C-alpha positions in Angstrom: 95.9 122.1 72.7 94.8 125.7 72.5 97.5 128.3 71.7 97.8 132.0 71.5 97.9 133.2 67.8 97.7 136.9 68.2 97.9 139.7 70.8 96.3 143.1 70.4 95.9 146.3 72.4 93.7 149.2 71.6 95.4 152.3 73.1 92.6 154.7 72.3 89.2 153.1 72.9 87.4 152.7 69.5 90.3 154.3 67.6 92.6 151.7 66.3 94.6 148.6 67.4 98.3 147.5 67.6 99.7 144.0 67.4 102.1 142.6 70.0 104.5 139.7 70.2 104.5 139.5 74.0 102.8 141.3 76.8 103.1 141.4 80.6 99.8 141.4 82.5 99.2 142.4 86.1 96.7 141.1 88.6 93.4 142.9 88.6 94.4 145.2 85.7 93.7 145.6 82.0 96.4 144.9 79.4 98.9 147.8 79.7 98.1 150.6 77.2 94.8 148.9 76.2 92.0 151.5 76.2 94.3 153.8 78.1 92.4 156.7 76.6 88.8 157.1 75.5 87.3 159.9 73.3 84.4 161.7 75.0 81.7 163.0 72.8 79.5 166.1 73.3 76.7 164.1 74.9 78.9 162.4 77.4 77.8 162.3 81.0 81.2 161.3 82.3 83.9 163.7 83.4 87.0 161.5 83.0 87.6 161.0 86.7 86.5 157.3 86.8 85.5 154.5 84.5 82.3 155.2 82.6 80.1 153.1 80.2 80.9 153.1 76.5 77.9 155.2 75.6 79.9 158.2 76.8 82.6 157.7 74.1 83.0 157.9 70.3 83.3 154.3 69.0 82.8 152.1 66.0 79.2 151.1 66.8 78.2 154.7 66.0 81.0 155.8 63.7 82.0 152.8 61.5 84.9 154.8 59.9 86.8 154.6 63.2 87.2 150.9 62.7 89.7 151.5 59.9 92.2 153.2 62.3 95.6 151.5 63.1 97.7 152.6 66.1 101.3 152.6 67.1 102.5 153.6 70.6 105.9 154.9 71.6 105.8 153.9 75.3 108.8 155.9 76.3 107.2 159.2 75.3 103.5 158.3 75.4 103.2 159.3 71.8 100.6 157.7 69.6 100.6 157.5 65.8 97.2 157.0 64.0 96.8 155.8 60.4 93.6 155.7 58.4 93.1 155.1 54.6 91.2 158.4 54.3 93.4 160.6 56.6 97.1 161.6 56.8 99.1 160.0 59.6 98.9 161.7 62.9 101.6 161.5 65.6 100.5 163.1 68.9 100.4 162.9 72.7 96.8 162.1 73.7 97.4 163.8 77.1 98.4 167.1 75.6 97.6 167.4 71.9 93.9 167.0 72.1 93.1 169.8 69.6 95.3 168.1 66.9 93.5 164.9 67.4 90.0 166.4 67.2 91.0 168.2 64.0 92.3 164.9 62.6 89.2 162.8 63.5 86.5 165.3 62.6 86.2 164.4 58.9 85.5 160.8 59.9 82.6 161.8 62.2 79.0 161.8 60.6 77.3 165.2 61.0 74.3 163.5 62.6 76.3 162.0 65.5 77.6 163.5 68.7 80.9 165.0 67.9 84.2 164.1 69.7 85.2 166.9 72.2 87.9 165.5 74.5 90.1 162.6 75.6 89.7 160.9 79.0 92.3 158.9 80.9 91.7 157.3 84.3 95.0 156.4 85.9 95.4 152.7 86.5 92.2 151.8 84.7 91.8 150.9 81.0 88.4 152.1 79.7 87.2 148.6 78.7 83.5 148.1 77.8 83.2 145.9 80.9 82.7 147.6 84.3 85.6 145.5 85.6 89.2 145.6 84.2 89.0 142.9 81.6 91.1 141.0 79.2 89.1 139.9 76.1 89.7 136.6 74.2 88.3 135.1 71.0 88.4 131.6 69.7 89.5 131.5 66.0 87.4 128.4 65.3 84.3 130.3 66.5 85.3 133.2 64.2 85.5 130.8 61.2 82.0 129.5 62.0 80.6 133.0 61.8 82.5 133.6 58.5 81.1 130.3 57.2 77.6 131.4 58.0 78.1 134.8 56.4 79.4 133.1 53.3 82.7 135.0 53.1 85.9 135.7 55.1 85.9 138.5 57.6 88.8 140.0 59.6 89.3 138.9 63.2 90.0 142.5 64.0 86.2 143.2 63.9 86.0 141.8 67.4 88.6 144.2 68.9 89.9 141.5 71.4 93.2 141.2 73.2 94.0 137.5 72.8 93.2 135.3 69.8 93.6 131.6 70.2 92.9 128.4 68.4 93.2 124.6 69.0 89.7 124.0 70.5 86.3 123.4 68.8 84.1 126.4 67.9 82.2 127.8 70.8 84.2 125.8 73.4 85.0 129.1 75.1 81.4 129.4 76.1 82.0 126.5 78.5 84.8 128.4 80.2 82.6 130.9 81.9 83.4 130.9 85.6 86.5 128.8 85.1 90.2 129.7 85.6 92.7 129.7 82.7 96.5 129.7 82.5 98.2 131.3 79.5 102.0 131.4 79.7 102.8 132.7 83.2 99.4 134.3 83.6 96.3 133.0 85.3 92.8 134.5 84.6 89.3 134.0 85.7 86.7 133.9 82.9 83.8 136.1 83.9 81.3 136.5 81.1 80.6 136.4 77.4 81.0 139.6 75.3 77.8 141.0 74.0 78.5 142.4 70.5 77.5 145.7 69.0 77.3 147.3 65.5 81.1 148.0 65.5 81.5 144.4 64.3 79.6 145.0 61.1 82.3 147.5 59.9 85.3 146.4 57.8 88.5 147.2 59.7 90.3 147.9 56.4 87.7 150.4 55.0 85.5 151.4 57.9 82.4 150.5 55.8 79.6 148.4 57.2 79.6 145.3 55.0 78.8 142.2 57.1 75.7 141.4 59.2 77.6 139.9 62.1 74.9 140.6 64.6 72.1 139.1 62.5 74.3 136.1 61.7 74.9 135.4 65.4 71.2 135.8 66.3 69.9 133.7 63.4 72.3 130.8 63.9 73.1 130.8 67.6 70.2 132.8 69.1 72.4 135.3 70.8 74.8 138.2 69.9 77.7 137.1 72.1 81.2 136.5 70.7 84.3 136.1 72.8 84.8 136.1 76.5 85.9 138.5 79.2 88.4 137.4 81.9 90.2 139.1 84.8 93.9 138.6 85.6 94.3 136.7 88.9 98.0 136.1 88.7 100.3 138.4 86.7 103.0 137.3 84.3 104.1 137.3 80.6 102.2 135.9 77.6 104.0 135.2 74.3 102.6 134.2 70.9 102.2 130.4 70.8 101.8 130.0 74.5 99.4 127.3 75.7 95.8 128.2 76.8 94.8 125.8 79.5 91.6 125.5 81.5 92.6 124.8 85.1 
């Protein structure tokens, strides 16, 4: 029986993650506080009024150092604390303290990349990579298969997913595309696989590129997909250790 082993949200797209013990999901919405904000760079074509593709935002595929950020949210105040091994901690309000954030992140940005210039938030819509409000899931058995082919362990945090589960064979999740799931009180419809980018090559502890995840996927499975996107069709609460069932 598949079970939930970890829950994660990523309050600022491409800039850290935060673990959870439980989460309430709502029909047709992303995980609360997941990708609530996104950091626009100077070449962005979006204006922050609606969802926009990830190419408009600073992220780990272009700036691997961002992968080493951890995040903690104070929901009552909307305050976020960022930590990184090469930067002092920063506690700030992403809706108001944009200059403080830009000063903090600037040393992590390569000079030859578009620089971060602002923070976008679209009310009611997390800035997921998918053009629909998605929940992302990974199978820990599939993760271990990738690590085995690489020849060394890698962190599950490279995949930046919301729900980690185990208890089914590697790649079984590929057979769930188009099917409904139940996790705890929540029901979801699995929509599509997640096509991976260079962000997964960066170590989430150091921010250094140190594993050829994309080449490994391509060489061994003839694709660069890992994990699945789903949409919430019935809201409810998910806890660690909840069953993951295909309906």
